[in-house]
N, CA, C and O of each residue as an XYZ file, in Angstrom:
532
protein
N       0.846     -1.174      0.002
C      -0.003      0.001      0.003
C       0.887      1.238      0.001
O       1.916      1.257      0.676
N       0.508      2.259     -0.739
C       1.272      3.489     -0.813
C       0.378      4.667     -0.481
O      -0.830      4.635     -0.718
N       0.980      5.699      0.067
C       0.288      6.956      0.334
C       0.783      7.972     -0.678
O       1.991      8.147     -0.837
N      -0.134      8.647     -1.367
C       0.212      9.632     -2.394
C      -0.371     10.982     -1.996
O      -1.561     11.099     -1.700
N       0.501     12.018     -1.996
C       0.060     13.376     -1.661
C       0.484     14.326     -2.772
O       1.676     14.459     -3.050
N      -0.494     14.999     -3.420
C      -0.135     16.015     -4.413
C       0.534     17.192     -3.696
O       0.066     17.623     -2.643
N       1.626     17.711     -4.263
C       2.319     18.852     -3.650
C       2.390     20.044     -4.589
O       2.843     21.119     -4.196
N       1.952     19.866     -5.809
C       1.962     20.957     -6.789
C       1.543     20.407     -8.134
O       1.346     19.201     -8.288
N       1.409     21.280     -9.094
C       0.998     20.842    -10.432
C       2.078     19.915    -11.012
O       3.218     20.328    -11.225
N       1.698     18.671    -11.260
C       2.620     17.714    -11.851
C       3.620     17.105    -10.887
O       4.572     16.449    -11.312
N       3.414     17.316     -9.583
C       4.361     16.777     -8.595
C       3.575     16.109     -7.464
O       2.661     16.705     -6.894
N       3.943     14.861     -7.146
C       3.336     14.163     -6.015
C       4.424     13.577     -5.143
O       5.532     13.318     -5.614
N       4.116     13.369     -3.880
C       5.023     12.680     -2.941
C       4.389     11.327     -2.666
O       3.185     11.229     -2.431
N       5.214     10.282     -2.699
C       4.742      8.916     -2.505
C       5.512      8.286     -1.346
O       6.736      8.381     -1.266
N       4.756      7.635     -0.444
C       5.359      6.926      0.672
C       4.851      5.487      0.629
O       3.647      5.239      0.558
N       5.791      4.543      0.674
C       5.400      3.136      0.696
C       5.501      2.612      2.116
O       6.201      3.180      2.954
N       4.804      1.537      2.371
C       4.851      0.907      3.688
C       6.178      0.202      3.930
O       6.515     -0.100      5.075
N       6.944     -0.068      2.857
C       8.204     -0.821      2.987
C       9.208     -0.119      3.893
O       9.714     -0.726      4.837
N       9.503      1.146      3.619
C      10.530      1.828      4.416
C      10.065      3.158      4.998
O      10.785      3.778      5.780
N       8.875      3.596      4.626
C       8.326      4.827      5.200
C       8.908      6.114      4.625
O       8.489      7.201      5.022
N       9.881      6.018      3.683
C      10.468      7.219      3.083
C       9.508      7.830      2.062
O       8.754      7.125      1.392
N       9.557      9.156      1.963
C       8.771      9.862      0.956
C       9.647     10.093     -0.265
O      10.810     10.475     -0.132
N       9.099      9.866     -1.452
C       9.805     10.068     -2.708
C       8.996     11.014     -3.574
O       7.766     11.008     -3.529
N       9.689     11.833     -4.365
C       9.023     12.762     -5.277
C       8.875     12.106     -6.644
O       9.827     11.537     -7.177
N       7.668     12.189     -7.207
C       7.385     11.668     -8.539
C       6.788     12.813     -9.350
O       5.863     13.489     -8.900
N       7.328     13.024    -10.558
C       6.828     14.071    -11.460
C       5.890     13.416    -12.451
O       6.186     12.344    -12.980
N       4.751     14.060    -12.705
C       3.699     13.496    -13.545
C       3.381     14.494    -14.659
O       3.261     15.694    -14.410
N       3.242     13.981    -15.907
C       2.876     14.837    -17.034
C       1.975     14.058    -17.980
O       1.859     12.837    -17.877
N       1.349     14.762    -18.886
C       0.508     14.126    -19.893
C      -0.964     14.217    -19.544
O      -1.365     14.895    -18.598
N      -1.753     13.514    -20.336
C      -3.212     13.499    -20.131
C      -3.585     12.286    -19.281
O      -2.765     11.383    -19.116
N      -4.798     12.244    -18.740
C      -5.207     11.063    -17.963
C      -5.145      9.775    -18.779
O      -4.934      8.701    -18.215
N      -5.324      9.865    -20.102
C      -5.276      8.680    -20.953
C      -3.846      8.277    -21.312
O      -3.601      7.128    -21.678
N      -2.913      9.205    -21.213
C      -1.519      8.949    -21.614
C      -0.599      9.669    -20.628
O      -0.115     10.766    -20.906
N      -0.369      9.055    -19.498
C       0.349      9.673    -18.384
C       1.813      9.248    -18.396
O       2.125      8.081    -18.633
N       2.732     10.226    -18.134
C       4.173      9.985    -18.025
C       4.598     10.255    -16.591
O       4.200     11.260    -16.002
N       5.406      9.362    -16.025
C       5.913      9.517    -14.666
C       7.435      9.545    -14.710
O       8.057      8.786    -15.454
N       8.036     10.433    -13.902
C       9.484     10.541    -13.799
C       9.862     10.325    -12.350
O       9.477     11.097    -11.471
N      10.618      9.271    -12.108
C      10.964      8.884    -10.743
C      12.358      8.280    -10.731
O      12.656      7.364    -11.497
N      13.219      8.807     -9.845
C      14.597      8.311     -9.701
C      15.353      8.262    -11.028
O      16.099      7.320    -11.295
N      15.149      9.297    -11.862
C      15.867      9.380    -13.114
C      15.340      8.476    -14.212
O      15.960      8.372    -15.271
N      14.221      7.826    -13.989
C      13.645      6.927    -14.995
C      12.295      7.452    -15.439
O      11.623      8.168    -14.696
N      11.898      7.096    -16.656
C      10.642      7.517    -17.235
C       9.724      6.314    -17.379
O      10.149      5.253    -17.835
N       8.463      6.480    -16.989
C       7.471      5.422    -17.090
C       6.256      5.986    -17.812
O       5.890      7.145    -17.616
N       5.638      5.167    -18.642
C       4.436      5.589    -19.359
C       3.268      4.726    -18.912
O       3.358      3.498    -18.901
N       2.166      5.381    -18.540
C       0.977      4.678    -18.071
C      -0.165      5.040    -19.016
O      -0.485      6.218    -19.172
N      -0.775      4.053    -19.641
C      -1.847      4.301    -20.589
C      -1.277      4.658    -21.944
O      -0.059      4.663    -22.124
N      -2.129      4.951    -22.886
C      -1.659      5.302    -24.227
C      -0.948      4.139    -24.876
O      -1.211      2.978    -24.564
N      -0.048      4.461    -25.777
C       0.712      3.423    -26.478
C       1.720      2.817    -25.520
O       2.492      3.540    -24.892
N       1.721      1.517    -25.404
C       2.645      0.870    -24.483
C       3.932      0.534    -25.200
O       3.937      0.308    -26.410
N       5.012      0.503    -24.463
C       6.297      0.121    -25.013
C       6.352     -1.385    -25.160
O       5.749     -2.110    -24.368
N       7.076     -1.868    -26.176
C       7.198     -3.318    -26.321
C       8.022     -3.902    -25.187
O       8.813     -3.200    -24.558
N       7.835     -5.178    -24.933
C       8.623     -5.842    -23.893
C      10.082     -5.874    -24.314
O      10.405     -5.620    -25.475
N      10.967     -6.186    -23.368
C      12.396     -6.250    -23.664
C      12.666     -7.244    -24.773
O      13.456     -6.962    -25.674
N      12.019     -8.415    -24.728
C      12.212     -9.426    -25.773
C      11.728     -8.899    -27.110
O      12.396     -9.075    -28.128
N      10.566     -8.251    -27.114
C      10.038     -7.705    -28.360
C      10.960     -6.615    -28.893
O      11.143     -6.511    -30.106
N      11.550     -5.794    -28.009
C      12.476     -4.751    -28.443
C      13.691     -5.355    -29.108
O      14.122     -4.886    -30.161
N      14.251     -6.393    -28.505
C      15.430     -7.046    -29.092
C      15.096     -7.636    -30.444
O      15.874     -7.515    -31.390
N      13.930     -8.282    -30.541
C      13.528     -8.907    -31.787
C      13.300     -7.838    -32.854
O      13.740     -7.998    -33.992
N      12.617     -6.753    -32.497
C      12.361     -5.681    -33.458
C      13.669     -5.048    -33.911
O      13.826     -4.723    -35.088
N      14.606     -4.870    -32.988
C      15.884     -4.266    -33.343
C      16.651     -5.154    -34.307
O      17.354     -4.659    -35.189
N      16.518     -6.464    -34.142
C      17.226     -7.384    -35.032
C      16.606     -7.385    -36.424
O      17.291     -7.688    -37.401
N      15.316     -7.049    -36.531
C      14.622     -7.088    -37.815
C      14.607     -5.768    -38.558
O      14.478     -5.764    -39.782
N      14.733     -4.667    -37.876
C      14.588     -3.392    -38.561
C      15.040     -2.230    -37.719
O      15.673     -2.409    -36.678
N      14.714     -1.037    -38.171
C      15.180      0.160    -37.473
C      14.557      0.313    -36.081
O      13.437     -0.128    -35.821
N      15.312      0.939    -35.221
C      14.883      1.260    -33.873
C      14.731      2.784    -33.852
O      15.710      3.508    -34.030
N      13.530      3.261    -33.638
C      13.258      4.692    -33.660
C      13.081      5.184    -32.232
O      12.213      4.700    -31.506
N      13.906      6.147    -31.830
C      13.792      6.743    -30.501
C      13.110      8.084    -30.661
O      13.527      8.909    -31.475
N      12.063      8.303    -29.887
C      11.298      9.544    -30.019
C      11.174     10.251    -28.686
O      11.430      9.677    -27.628
N      10.777     11.509    -28.761
C      10.605     12.325    -27.559
C       9.376     11.830    -26.799
O       8.323     11.631    -27.405
N       9.488     11.628    -25.486
C       8.346     11.132    -24.715
C       7.259     12.191    -24.524
O       6.109     11.861    -24.235
N       7.628     13.463    -24.687
C       6.693     14.569    -24.479
C       7.320     15.820    -25.093
O       8.491     15.781    -25.470
N       6.590     16.916    -25.207
C       7.226     18.140    -25.689
C       8.406     18.485    -24.765
O       8.279     18.467    -23.541
N       9.550     18.799    -25.381
C      10.761     19.021    -24.592
C      11.759     19.864    -25.383
O      11.581     20.111    -26.576
N      12.804     20.296    -24.695
C      13.929     20.980    -25.316
C      15.102     20.020    -25.329
O      15.397     19.383    -24.317
N      15.778     19.909    -26.471
C      16.944     19.031    -26.569
C      18.130     19.752    -25.925
O      18.519     20.833    -26.368
N      18.700     19.154    -24.884
C      19.802     19.750    -24.130
C      21.144     19.271    -24.678
O      22.084     20.057    -24.798
N      21.232     17.980    -25.012
C      22.497     17.426    -25.483
C      22.225     16.310    -26.487
O      21.341     15.479    -26.278
N      22.989     16.297    -27.576
C      22.913     15.217    -28.563
C      24.239     14.483    -28.525
O      25.270     15.034    -28.912
N      24.217     13.236    -28.059
C      25.424     12.422    -27.951
C      25.577     11.492    -29.152
O      26.674     11.010    -29.433
N      24.475     11.243    -29.858
C      24.492     10.332    -31.017
C      25.104     11.029    -32.218
O      24.903     12.223    -32.437
N      25.849     10.266    -32.983
C      26.433     10.717    -34.250
C      26.146      9.655    -35.294
O      26.247      8.463    -35.001
N      25.793     10.057    -36.496
C      25.521      9.105    -37.568
C      26.731      8.184    -37.747
O      27.871      8.643    -37.823
N      26.462      6.895    -37.812
C      27.512      5.892    -38.001
C      28.080      5.312    -36.718
O      28.794      4.309    -36.761
N      27.778      5.922    -35.574
C      28.329      5.401    -34.322
C      27.599      4.138    -33.879
O      26.414      3.965    -34.164
N      28.310      3.264    -33.187
C      27.717      2.056    -32.621
C      27.176      2.380    -31.238
O      27.908      2.893    -30.392
N      25.909      2.089    -31.000
C      25.288      2.330    -29.691
C      24.954      0.987    -29.063
O      24.491      0.067    -29.737
N      25.191      0.893    -27.792
C      24.855     -0.324    -27.045
C      23.556     -0.103    -26.292
O      23.206      1.029    -25.955
N      22.851     -1.179    -26.035
C      21.607     -1.101    -25.274
C      21.849     -0.316    -23.989
O      22.782     -0.608    -23.241
N      20.996      0.691    -23.733
C      21.100      1.480    -22.520
C      21.935      2.750    -22.663
O      21.902      3.604    -21.778
N      22.690      2.893    -23.769
C      23.481      4.110    -23.982
C      22.552      5.316    -24.107
O      21.535      5.243    -24.797
N      22.888      6.411    -23.454
C      22.135      7.644    -23.615
C      22.563      8.286    -24.924
O      23.747      8.552    -25.129
N      21.601      8.537    -25.814
C      21.899      9.108    -27.116
C      21.487     10.571    -27.224
O      22.083     11.337    -27.981
N      20.465     10.954    -26.465
C      19.968     12.341    -26.454
C      19.516     12.651    -25.029
O      18.980     11.783    -24.340
N      19.730     13.872    -24.597
C      19.189     14.332    -23.315
C      18.224     15.461    -23.619
O      18.597     16.465    -24.225
N      16.982     15.290    -23.194
C      15.949     16.311    -23.370
C      15.595     16.867    -22.005
O      15.910     16.266    -20.978
N      14.942     18.010    -21.999
C      14.484     18.605    -20.739
C      13.030     18.997    -20.874
O      12.633     19.651    -21.839
N      12.233     18.585    -19.886
C      10.825     18.940    -19.817
C      10.463     19.100    -18.354
O      10.872     18.301    -17.512
N       9.712     20.113    -18.063
C       9.275     20.367    -16.685
C      10.471     20.428    -15.729
O      10.384     19.942    -14.601
N      11.581     21.021    -16.169
C      12.803     21.182    -15.387
C      13.422     19.842    -14.975
O      14.176     19.769    -14.005
N      13.094     18.788    -15.722
C      13.660     17.461    -15.484
C      14.424     17.046    -16.728
O      13.940     17.232    -17.845
N      15.610     16.486    -16.548
C      16.358     15.945    -17.686
C      15.837     14.550    -17.990
O      15.658     13.731    -17.089
N      15.596     14.289    -19.276
C      15.070     13.012    -19.730
C      16.092     12.352    -20.644
O      16.225     12.763    -21.797
N      16.819     11.343    -20.170
C      17.763     10.659    -21.049
C      16.998      9.751    -22.019
O      16.137      8.975    -21.603
N      17.316      9.852    -23.297
C      16.719      8.996    -24.317
C      17.773      7.936    -24.629
O      18.839      8.249    -25.160
N      17.468      6.674    -24.294
C      18.466      5.596    -24.353
C      18.139      4.592    -25.453
O      16.978      4.398    -25.813
N      19.191      3.957    -25.980
C      19.030      2.896    -26.974
C      18.340      1.700    -26.325
O      18.685      1.310    -25.210
N      17.372      1.124    -27.017
C      16.640     -0.025    -26.492
C      17.379     -1.332    -26.772
O      17.133     -2.347    -26.121
N      18.300     -1.293    -27.763
C      19.082     -2.472    -28.137
C      20.348     -1.973    -28.827
O      20.436     -0.798    -29.184
N      21.316     -2.843    -29.014
C      22.536     -2.493    -29.752
C      22.175     -2.137    -31.187
O      21.241     -2.705    -31.752
N      22.912     -1.199    -31.780
C      22.665     -0.827    -33.176
C      23.617      0.248    -33.651
O      24.415      0.776    -32.877
N      23.527      0.567    -34.925
C      24.306      1.633    -35.546
C      23.374      2.803    -35.785
O      22.283      2.621    -36.327
N      23.782      4.005    -35.392
C      22.972      5.198    -35.604
C      22.959      5.520    -37.087
O      24.007      5.757    -37.688
N      21.757      5.526    -37.683
C      21.621      5.833    -39.103
C      21.116      7.241    -39.354
O      21.301      7.780    -40.445
N      20.473      7.851    -38.345
C      19.987      9.221    -38.506
C      19.851      9.891    -37.156
O      19.409      9.276    -36.185
N      20.232     11.152    -37.100
C      20.022     11.995    -35.923
C      19.122     13.135    -36.393
O      19.530     13.950    -37.221
N      17.902     13.194    -35.867
C      16.884     14.115    -36.363
C      16.597     15.268    -35.413
O      15.500     15.826    -35.430
N      17.571     15.629    -34.583
C      17.385     16.740    -33.662
C      18.724     17.425    -33.424
O      19.777     16.879    -33.753
N      18.677     18.609    -32.858
C      19.910     19.334    -32.527
C      19.722     20.028    -31.183
O      18.599     20.278    -30.744
N      20.841     20.332    -30.545
C      20.786     20.971    -29.227
C      20.059     22.313    -29.318
O      20.262     23.089    -30.252
N      19.201     22.565    -28.316
C      18.429     23.797    -28.256
C      17.096     23.728    -28.973
O      16.273     24.632    -28.832
N      16.870     22.677    -29.737
C      15.622     22.527    -30.497
C      14.463     22.156    -29.587
O      14.624     21.360    -28.662
N      13.296     22.730    -29.848
C      12.068     22.345    -29.156
C      11.424     21.244    -29.983
O      11.216     21.413    -31.185
N      11.103     20.107    -29.349
C      10.510     18.972    -30.055
C       9.141     18.648    -29.468
O       8.855     18.942    -28.308
N       8.313     18.039    -30.293
C       6.976     17.620    -29.869
C       7.054     16.193    -29.340
O       7.975     15.450    -29.679
N       6.092     15.814    -28.511
C       6.016     14.432    -28.040
C       5.814     13.499    -29.219
O       4.974     13.763    -30.080
N       6.567     12.416    -29.271
C       6.442     11.461    -30.346
C       7.335     11.751    -31.545
O       7.445     10.929    -32.455
N       7.974     12.926    -31.548
C       8.844     13.286    -32.673
C      10.093     12.409    -32.672
O      10.704     12.207    -31.622
N      10.478     11.887    -33.834
C      11.664     11.047    -33.961
C      12.911     11.859    -33.689
O      13.092     12.943    -34.244
N      13.788     11.323    -32.815
C      15.044     11.981    -32.475
C      16.243     11.258    -33.086
O      17.137     11.891    -33.647
N      16.256      9.929    -32.972
C      17.379      9.116    -33.454
C      16.834      7.820    -34.045
O      15.871      7.247    -33.535
N      17.461      7.369    -35.124
C      17.112      6.076    -35.732
C      18.348      5.198    -35.735
O      19.432      5.651    -36.103
N      18.194      3.938    -35.327
C      19.289      2.967    -35.319
C      18.885      1.756    -36.151
O      17.705      1.415    -36.238
N      19.861      1.119    -36.754
C      19.651     -0.151    -37.478
C      20.313     -1.253    -36.709
O      20.268     -2.410    -37.127
């Protein structure tokens, strides 16, 4: 069981019975497509679901891996370069939304075939940022 207390627009405090500590969780999006940011990780609730890890690996082996912006954001840093080899979990782009940095990471190993964003650019949610083969 968890206790949830709203503390501001898009910010809640959560306390679990496990250790009694309060943690801050940032919330964005619509009720049908909610994004949560907690401990440096991004979670999506509702809307289009992400494929499972096995499905991601299989899809990456069969075709391009498209990394997109999880929400409207500003691109802070572009680490990906066309032709570079990326390993699963590598941060390829860092975006910022709601004063939170959002690392966009490779879902599987691959070669960067396109970088579709630049530092300082404002991007829409769902906009393609990097493509890997």
